[in-house]
TIRO-2110 file (N, C-alpha, C; in Angstrom, 1 decimal):
// TIRO-2110
102.0, 115.3, 102.0, N, 1, A
103.2, 116.2, 102.4, CA, 1, A
102.9, 116.8, 103.8, C, 1, A
103.9, 116.8, 104.5, N, 2, A
104.1, 117.3, 105.9, CA, 2, A
104.3, 118.9, 105.9, C, 2, A
103.5, 119.8, 106.0, N, 3, A
103.5, 121.1, 106.0, CA, 3, A
104.2, 121.7, 107.1, C, 3, A
104.8, 121.0, 108.0, N, 4, A
105.6, 121.3, 109.2, CA, 4, A
107.1, 121.2, 108.7, C, 4, A
107.4, 120.5, 107.6, N, 5, A
108.7, 120.2, 107.4, CA, 5, A
109.1, 120.5, 106.0, C, 5, A
110.5, 120.7, 105.8, N, 6, A
111.1, 120.9, 104.4, CA, 6, A
112.2, 119.8, 104.5, C, 6, A
112.3, 119.0, 103.6, N, 7, A
113.4, 117.9, 103.4, CA, 7, A
113.5, 117.2, 104.8, C, 7, A
112.3, 116.8, 105.3, N, 8, A
112.3, 116.1, 106.6, CA, 8, A
112.8, 116.7, 107.9, C, 8, A
113.0, 118.1, 107.7, N, 9, A
113.5, 118.9, 108.8, CA, 9, A
112.3, 120.0, 109.3, C, 9, A
112.1, 120.1, 110.6, N, 10, A
111.2, 121.0, 111.0, CA, 10, A
111.3, 122.3, 110.5, C, 10, A
110.4, 122.9, 110.0, N, 11, A
110.6, 124.5, 109.6, CA, 11, A
110.6, 125.2, 110.7, C, 11, A
111.4, 126.5, 110.4, N, 12, A
111.5, 127.6, 111.4, CA, 12, A
111.1, 128.8, 110.8, C, 12, A
110.5, 129.7, 111.6, N, 13, A
110.0, 131.0, 111.0, CA, 13, A
111.1, 131.7, 110.2, C, 13, A
112.3, 132.0, 110.9, N, 14, A
113.3, 132.7, 110.1, CA, 14, A
113.6, 132.0, 108.9, C, 14, A
113.8, 131.0, 108.7, N, 15, A
114.1, 130.1, 107.6, CA, 15, A
113.0, 130.2, 106.4, C, 15, A
111.7, 130.1, 106.8, N, 16, A
110.7, 130.4, 105.9, CA, 16, A
110.7, 131.7, 105.4, C, 16, A
110.7, 132.8, 106.2, N, 17, A
110.9, 134.2, 105.8, CA, 17, A
112.0, 134.5, 104.9, C, 17, A
113.2, 133.9, 105.1, N, 18, A
114.3, 134.0, 104.2, CA, 18, A
114.0, 133.5, 102.9, C, 18, A
113.2, 132.3, 102.9, N, 19, A
113.0, 131.8, 101.6, CA, 19, A
112.0, 132.3, 100.8, C, 19, A
111.3, 133.5, 101.3, N, 20, A
110.3, 134.3, 100.7, CA, 20, A
108.9, 133.8, 101.0, C, 20, A
108.7, 133.1, 102.1, N, 21, A
107.3, 132.7, 102.5, CA, 21, A
106.8, 134.1, 103.1, C, 21, A
105.5, 134.2, 103.2, N, 22, A
104.8, 135.2, 104.0, CA, 22, A
104.0, 134.6, 105.0, C, 22, A
104.0, 135.3, 106.2, N, 23, A
103.4, 134.7, 107.4, CA, 23, A
102.1, 135.3, 107.6, C, 23, A
101.1, 134.3, 108.0, N, 24, A
99.7, 134.8, 108.3, CA, 24, A
99.5, 134.1, 109.7, C, 24, A
99.4, 135.0, 110.7, N, 25, A
99.5, 134.7, 112.1, CA, 25, A
98.2, 134.3, 112.5, C, 25, A
98.0, 133.2, 113.4, N, 26, A
96.7, 132.9, 114.1, CA, 26, A
97.0, 132.7, 115.5, C, 26, A
96.0, 132.5, 116.3, N, 27, A
96.2, 132.5, 117.8, CA, 27, A
97.1, 131.1, 118.2, C, 27, A
96.8, 130.1, 117.4, N, 28, A
97.4, 128.8, 117.7, CA, 28, A
98.4, 128.2, 116.7, C, 28, A
98.2, 128.7, 115.6, N, 29, A
99.0, 128.2, 114.3, CA, 29, A
99.3, 129.4, 113.4, C, 29, A
100.6, 129.5, 113.0, N, 30, A
101.0, 130.4, 111.9, CA, 30, A
101.1, 129.7, 110.6, C, 30, A
100.4, 130.2, 109.6, N, 31, A
100.5, 129.7, 108.2, CA, 31, A
101.4, 130.6, 107.5, C, 31, A
102.3, 129.9, 106.7, N, 32, A
103.3, 130.6, 105.8, CA, 32, A
103.0, 130.0, 104.5, C, 32, A
103.1, 131.0, 103.4, N, 33, A
102.8, 130.9, 102.0, CA, 33, A
103.8, 131.4, 101.1, C, 33, A
104.1, 130.6, 100.1, N, 34, A
105.1, 131.2, 99.1, CA, 34, A
104.5, 131.2, 97.7, C, 34, A
104.3, 132.4, 97.2, N, 35, A
103.6, 132.6, 96.0, CA, 35, A
104.6, 132.0, 94.8, C, 35, A
105.9, 132.1, 95.1, N, 36, A
106.8, 131.6, 94.0, CA, 36, A
106.8, 130.1, 93.8, C, 36, A
106.4, 129.5, 95.0, N, 37, A
106.4, 128.0, 94.8, CA, 37, A
104.9, 127.4, 94.4, C, 37, A
103.9, 128.1, 94.7, N, 38, A
102.5, 127.7, 94.5, CA, 38, A
102.2, 127.3, 93.1, C, 38, A
101.7, 126.2, 93.0, N, 39, A
101.2, 125.7, 91.6, CA, 39, A
99.7, 126.0, 91.2, C, 39, A
99.1, 126.7, 92.2, N, 40, A
97.7, 127.2, 92.0, CA, 40, A
96.8, 126.0, 91.6, C, 40, A
97.0, 124.8, 92.4, N, 41, A
96.1, 123.8, 92.3, CA, 41, A
94.7, 123.9, 92.9, C, 41, A
94.7, 124.6, 93.9, N, 42, A
93.4, 125.0, 94.7, CA, 42, A
93.0, 124.2, 95.9, C, 42, A
93.8, 123.1, 96.2, N, 43, A
93.5, 122.3, 97.2, CA, 43, A
93.2, 123.0, 98.6, C, 43, A
93.9, 124.1, 98.8, N, 44, A
93.5, 124.9, 100.0, CA, 44, A
92.3, 125.6, 100.1, C, 44, A
92.0, 126.2, 98.9, N, 45, A
90.6, 127.0, 98.7, CA, 45, A
89.5, 126.1, 98.8, C, 45, A
89.6, 124.8, 98.0, N, 46, A
88.6, 123.8, 98.1, CA, 46, A
88.6, 123.0, 99.4, C, 46, A
89.7, 123.0, 100.2, N, 47, A
89.8, 122.3, 101.3, CA, 47, A
89.1, 122.9, 102.4, C, 47, A
89.4, 124.5, 102.6, N, 48, A
88.7, 125.2, 103.5, CA, 48, A
88.5, 126.8, 103.1, C, 48, A
87.5, 127.1, 102.5, N, 49, A
87.5, 128.4, 101.9, CA, 49, A
87.2, 129.5, 103.0, C, 49, A
87.0, 129.0, 104.2, N, 50, A
86.8, 130.1, 105.3, CA, 50, A
88.3, 130.6, 105.8, C, 50, A
89.2, 129.7, 105.6, N, 51, A
90.6, 130.1, 105.9, CA, 51, A
91.2, 130.6, 104.6, C, 51, A
91.1, 129.9, 103.5, N, 52, A
91.8, 130.3, 102.3, CA, 52, A
90.8, 130.9, 101.2, C, 52, A
90.8, 132.1, 101.1, N, 53, A
89.8, 132.8, 100.1, CA, 53, A
90.8, 133.7, 99.2, C, 53, A
90.8, 133.5, 98.1, N, 54, A
91.6, 134.2, 97.1, CA, 54, A
91.3, 135.6, 97.0, C, 54, A
90.0, 135.9, 97.1, N, 55, A
89.6, 137.5, 96.7, CA, 55, A
89.6, 138.2, 97.9, C, 55, A
89.9, 137.7, 99.0, N, 56, A
90.0, 138.4, 100.3, CA, 56, A
91.3, 138.9, 100.7, C, 56, A
91.4, 140.0, 101.5, N, 57, A
92.8, 140.5, 102.0, CA, 57, A
92.7, 140.6, 103.4, C, 57, A
93.4, 139.9, 104.2, N, 58, A
94.5, 138.9, 103.7, CA, 58, A
93.7, 137.6, 103.2, C, 58, A
94.2, 137.0, 102.2, N, 59, A
93.6, 135.8, 101.7, CA, 59, A
93.7, 134.6, 102.6, C, 59, A
94.5, 134.6, 103.6, N, 60, A
94.6, 133.4, 104.6, CA, 60, A
94.3, 134.0, 106.0, C, 60, A
93.2, 133.5, 106.7, N, 61, A
93.0, 133.8, 108.0, CA, 61, A
92.9, 132.5, 108.9, C, 61, A
94.1, 132.2, 109.5, N, 62, A
94.3, 130.9, 110.3, CA, 62, A
93.2, 130.6, 111.3, C, 62, A
92.6, 131.7, 111.9, N, 63, A
91.7, 131.5, 113.0, CA, 63, A
90.3, 131.2, 112.6, C, 63, A
90.1, 131.3, 111.3, N, 64, A
88.8, 131.0, 110.7, CA, 64, A
88.6, 129.4, 110.5, C, 64, A
89.5, 128.6, 111.1, N, 65, A
89.4, 127.1, 111.1, CA, 65, A
89.9, 126.6, 112.2, C, 65, A
89.7, 125.4, 112.6, N, 66, A
90.3, 124.7, 113.7, CA, 66, A
91.7, 124.3, 113.3, C, 66, A
92.6, 124.3, 114.3, N, 67, A
93.9, 123.9, 114.0, CA, 67, A
94.2, 122.7, 113.3, C, 67, A
93.5, 121.6, 113.7, N, 68, A
93.6, 120.2, 113.0, CA, 68, A
93.2, 120.4, 111.6, C, 68, A
92.0, 121.1, 111.4, N, 69, A
91.6, 121.2, 109.9, CA, 69, A
92.6, 122.0, 109.2, C, 69, A
93.1, 123.1, 109.7, N, 70, A
94.0, 123.9, 109.0, CA, 70, A
95.2, 123.1, 108.6, C, 70, A
95.8, 122.2, 109.5, N, 71, A
96.9, 121.3, 109.3, CA, 71, A
96.5, 120.3, 108.1, C, 71, A
95.4, 119.8, 108.2, N, 72, A
94.9, 118.8, 107.2, CA, 72, A
95.0, 119.4, 105.9, C, 72, A
94.4, 120.6, 105.8, N, 73, A
94.4, 121.3, 104.4, CA, 73, A
95.8, 121.6, 104.0, C, 73, A
96.7, 122.1, 104.7, N, 74, A
98.0, 122.7, 104.4, CA, 74, A
98.7, 121.4, 103.9, C, 74, A
98.6, 120.2, 104.7, N, 75, A
99.2, 119.0, 104.2, CA, 75, A
98.7, 118.4, 102.9, C, 75, A
97.8, 119.0, 102.2, N, 76, A
97.3, 118.4, 100.9, CA, 76, A
97.9, 119.3, 99.8, C, 76, A
98.7, 120.3, 100.2, N, 77, A
99.3, 121.2, 99.3, CA, 77, A
100.4, 120.5, 98.4, C, 77, A
100.3, 120.1, 97.1, N, 78, A
101.2, 119.3, 96.4, CA, 78, A
102.6, 120.0, 96.2, C, 78, A
102.5, 121.4, 96.0, N, 79, A
103.8, 122.0, 95.7, CA, 79, A
104.7, 122.4, 96.9, C, 79, A
104.1, 122.2, 98.1, N, 80, A
104.7, 122.8, 99.3, CA, 80, A
104.9, 124.2, 99.5, C, 80, A
103.9, 125.0, 98.8, N, 81, A
103.8, 126.4, 99.1, CA, 81, A
103.2, 126.8, 100.4, C, 81, A
102.5, 125.9, 101.1, N, 82, A
102.0, 126.2, 102.4, CA, 82, A
102.7, 125.4, 103.3, C, 82, A
103.2, 126.2, 104.5, N, 83, A
103.8, 125.5, 105.6, CA, 83, A
103.0, 126.0, 106.9, C, 83, A
103.3, 125.5, 108.0, N, 84, A
102.6, 125.8, 109.2, CA, 84, A
103.7, 125.7, 110.4, C, 84, A
103.5, 126.5, 111.5, N, 85, A
104.3, 126.2, 112.7, CA, 85, A
103.1, 126.5, 113.9, C, 85, A
103.1, 125.2, 114.5, N, 86, A
102.1, 125.3, 115.7, CA, 86, A
102.7, 126.1, 116.8, C, 86, A
101.7, 126.8, 117.7, N, 87, A
102.3, 127.6, 118.8, CA, 87, A
102.0, 126.8, 120.2, C, 87, A
101.4, 125.6, 119.9, N, 88, A
101.0, 124.9, 121.2, CA, 88, A
102.1, 124.0, 121.5, C, 88, A
103.2, 123.9, 120.8, N, 89, A
104.4, 123.0, 121.1, CA, 89, A
104.2, 121.6, 120.7, C, 89, A
103.2, 121.3, 120.0, N, 90, A
102.9, 119.8, 119.4, CA, 90, A
103.6, 119.5, 118.3, C, 90, A
END
């Protein structure tokens, strides 16, 4: 799954926020999460526990991982509950 798209269209911050996603800002990457969509499979936590840690507040810290690794983990989310927007224009 491509975490930068919904229905093959690039995600936009306003659209994600309107759909109930919560924003977790990082220096180079913003990660968005929807608890209503999440199936709690755990790919994110297993994929990079430094970024995704359920018992911590905030539970997502984008800057605790590299941008490419964050994207790799987000793309393994089977429900689409995780999305991202790069800040570097790529």
